[in-house]
C-alpha positions as CSV (number, residue, x, y, z in Angstrom):
1,M,41.9,31.9,-3.1
2,S,41.0,28.7,-5.1
3,Q,43.5,27.1,-7.4
4,S,41.4,28.1,-10.6
5,C,41.4,31.8,-9.4
6,R,45.5,31.3,-9.0
7,L,46.0,29.9,-12.4
8,L,44.2,32.3,-14.1
9,C,46.0,35.3,-12.0
10,G,49.2,33.2,-13.1
11,F,48.3,33.5,-16.6
12,F,47.4,37.0,-16.9
13,M,50.5,38.3,-15.0
14,S,52.8,36.3,-17.4
15,C,50.7,37.6,-20.3
16,T,51.2,41.0,-19.4
17,G,55.0,40.4,-18.5
18,W,55.6,39.1,-22.3
19,I,53.8,41.9,-23.8
20,C,56.1,44.3,-21.7
21,L,59.2,42.1,-22.3
22,I,58.3,42.8,-26.2
23,I,58.0,46.6,-25.7
24,A,61.2,46.8,-24.0
25,T,63.1,44.8,-26.2
26,F,62.1,46.6,-29.5
27,T,62.2,50.1,-28.3
28,N,65.4,52.4,-27.9
29,D,64.8,54.6,-24.8
30,W,66.6,52.0,-22.6
31,V,68.9,54.7,-21.1
32,M,69.8,58.8,-21.3
33,T,73.3,59.4,-21.9
34,C,75.5,62.2,-22.4
35,S,79.0,62.3,-24.6
36,F,79.9,65.6,-23.3
37,G,79.5,65.9,-19.6
38,L,76.5,66.4,-17.8
39,Q,76.8,70.2,-17.6
40,T,77.9,70.4,-21.2
41,C,74.8,68.3,-22.5
42,I,72.1,70.5,-20.5
43,K,73.8,73.7,-21.9
44,M,73.7,72.2,-25.4
45,D,70.2,70.7,-24.9
46,E,71.6,67.7,-26.6
47,L,71.2,64.4,-25.2
48,H,71.5,60.5,-26.6
49,S,68.9,58.0,-26.1
50,K,70.4,54.4,-26.2
51,G,68.8,50.9,-26.9
52,L,69.6,47.6,-27.9
53,W,69.4,48.4,-31.4
54,A,70.0,52.0,-32.0
55,E,71.1,55.2,-30.5
56,C,69.4,58.4,-31.0
57,V,70.3,62.1,-30.7
58,I,67.6,64.3,-29.2
59,S,67.5,67.7,-29.4
60,P,64.9,70.5,-30.0
61,S,65.7,70.7,-33.9
62,L,67.0,67.2,-34.3
63,Y,65.5,63.7,-33.9
64,H,68.1,61.2,-35.4
65,C,68.6,57.4,-34.7
66,A,71.9,55.4,-35.9
67,S,71.3,51.8,-35.9
68,L,73.8,49.4,-34.2
69,N,74.8,47.0,-37.1
70,Q,78.5,46.7,-36.3
71,I,77.7,43.2,-34.2
72,L,81.4,42.3,-33.8
73,S,82.5,46.2,-32.5
74,L,79.5,46.1,-30.2
75,P,80.3,46.3,-26.3
76,A,79.5,42.7,-24.7
77,Y,76.9,44.1,-22.7
78,I,74.6,45.0,-25.9
79,Q,75.2,42.1,-27.4
80,T,74.2,39.7,-24.2
81,S,71.2,42.1,-23.5
82,R,70.2,41.8,-27.1
83,A,70.4,37.9,-27.1
84,L,68.4,37.5,-23.5
85,M,65.8,39.8,-24.4
86,V,65.1,38.3,-28.0
87,S,65.5,34.8,-25.8
88,A,62.9,35.9,-23.6
89,S,60.4,37.1,-26.0
90,L,60.6,34.0,-28.2
91,L,60.0,32.0,-24.8
92,G,57.1,33.8,-24.1
93,L,54.9,32.4,-26.8
94,P,55.1,28.7,-25.5
95,A,55.3,29.8,-22.0
96,V,51.9,31.8,-22.6
97,L,50.3,28.9,-24.5
98,M,51.1,26.4,-21.6
99,G,49.5,28.9,-19.3
100,L,46.4,29.3,-21.0
101,L,46.0,25.6,-21.7
102,A,46.6,25.1,-17.8
103,T,43.5,27.5,-17.2
104,P,40.0,25.6,-16.1
105,C,38.4,27.8,-19.0
106,V,40.2,25.9,-21.5
107,R,40.1,21.9,-22.0
108,L,41.0,19.5,-24.7
109,G,39.2,16.4,-25.1
110,D,39.0,14.1,-22.0
111,E,42.5,15.4,-20.5
112,S,43.2,14.8,-16.8
113,D,43.9,17.1,-14.1
114,G,47.5,16.1,-14.3
115,T,48.0,17.2,-17.6
116,K,47.1,20.3,-17.0
117,R,49.2,20.7,-13.8
118,K,52.2,19.4,-15.7
119,R,51.3,22.0,-18.4
120,A,51.1,24.8,-15.5
121,L,54.5,23.5,-14.5
122,F,56.2,23.9,-17.7
123,G,54.8,27.2,-18.2
124,G,55.4,28.4,-15.0
125,I,59.5,27.3,-15.4
126,L,59.5,29.1,-19.0
127,T,58.0,32.3,-17.4
128,L,60.8,32.2,-14.4
129,I,63.3,31.9,-17.1
130,M,62.0,34.8,-19.3
131,S,62.1,36.9,-15.6
132,V,65.9,35.8,-15.3
133,C,66.7,36.9,-18.8
134,G,64.9,40.3,-18.5
135,L,66.2,41.0,-15.2
136,V,69.9,40.7,-16.1
137,S,69.5,42.3,-19.1
138,T,67.8,45.6,-17.7
139,V,70.5,45.6,-14.6
140,W,73.7,44.9,-17.1
141,F,72.7,47.3,-19.7
142,P,72.7,50.5,-17.7
143,I,75.5,49.6,-15.7
144,G,77.9,49.0,-19.1
145,A,76.2,52.0,-20.4
146,H,77.4,54.1,-17.5
147,Q,81.0,52.6,-17.6
148,D,81.0,53.7,-21.5
149,E,79.3,57.2,-21.4
150,G,77.8,59.4,-18.8
151,L,74.4,57.9,-17.6
152,L,72.1,60.6,-17.3
153,S,68.7,58.7,-16.5
154,F,66.7,55.5,-17.2
155,G,64.4,55.5,-20.0
156,F,61.0,54.2,-20.6
157,S,62.1,50.7,-22.1
158,L,63.8,50.0,-19.0
159,Y,60.9,50.8,-16.7
160,A,59.2,48.5,-19.1
161,G,61.6,45.8,-18.7
162,W,61.9,45.9,-15.0
163,V,57.9,45.6,-14.9
164,A,58.1,42.8,-17.3
165,S,60.9,41.1,-15.0
166,A,58.8,41.5,-12.2
167,L,55.3,40.2,-13.6
168,C,57.0,37.1,-15.1
169,F,58.8,36.2,-11.9
170,L,55.2,36.5,-9.7
171,G,53.3,34.7,-12.9
172,G,55.8,32.0,-13.1
173,A,55.7,31.4,-9.5
174,V,52.4,31.1,-9.1
175,L,52.0,28.8,-12.1
176,T,54.7,26.5,-10.7
177,C,53.0,26.5,-7.2
178,C,49.7,25.7,-9.1
179,S,51.3,22.4,-10.6
180,G,51.1,20.6,-7.2
181,E,48.5,18.1,-6.1
182,D,45.0,19.7,-4.7
183,N,44.8,18.9,-1.4
184,D,41.2,19.8,-1.4
185,P,39.6,16.5,-0.2
186,V,36.2,17.3,-1.6
187,Q,37.4,18.0,-5.1
188,R,38.9,14.7,-5.5
189,P,36.6,12.5,-7.5
190,E,37.4,9.2,-5.3
191,N,36.3,11.3,-2.0
192,R,33.1,12.7,-4.2
193,Y,32.2,8.9,-4.2
194,Y,33.3,8.2,-0.8
195,Y,31.4,11.0,0.6
196,S,28.2,10.5,-1.5
197,K,28.1,6.9,-0.2
198,Q,28.7,7.5,3.2
199,H,25.7,10.2,2.7
200,G,23.3,7.5,1.5
201,L,24.2,4.9,4.2
202,S,23.7,7.9,6.8
203,D,20.0,8.5,5.1
204,S,19.3,4.5,4.7
205,V,19.8,4.4,8.5
206,Q,17.9,7.5,9.5
207,T,14.9,6.1,7.4
208,T,15.3,2.6,9.0
209,N,15.2,3.9,12.6
210,S,12.4,6.3,11.9
211,H,10.7,3.0,10.4
212,A,11.3,1.2,13.6
213,K,10.2,3.9,16.1
214,S,6.6,4.3,13.7
215,A,6.4,0.0,14.4
216,H,7.4,0.5,18.0
217,V,4.6,3.0,18.4
């Protein structure tokens, strides 16, 4: 696979991971909890959906969400997960922008390939940081919720966070790997010049030999 294809793949994975991170951050379906014991909740047909910003009561006759506004009284895992997910969402903007400017489709003026490689490296590092933030949040949150309440199942938002972390890790790794020197000798300008010069010399030698053979005949 050429470096251009790798850059495009890394950019699209990073962009998709960033979108999934935003979805996971601002939705409240992280875990399904049960305050009264699993069997009691099943009989009562009442579950609690908990996220970073609200806790919702889900039942056939009621769907009510209460915002988690008491910042100082919230558990540490909720506050830390909030900070990490919001930071990852904010880092996604410069990371995706650097990844876009590193692709071969976008060129600003007479910028060199070295500038694009630096952008790919910077965007890749930011995307890897996003992946770490998302992974820590999506692992710590269900563990903390299970210690506070009875954890029943994982929610859609948590799965979105896991997918986002995986995509950001892969995209960041690809962008970082594409920031190295291009090892293809044909693509370098000096090698192209050397190749054309050698090709021209060989053509002239062949022409001289042909004329010499004609004169000899």
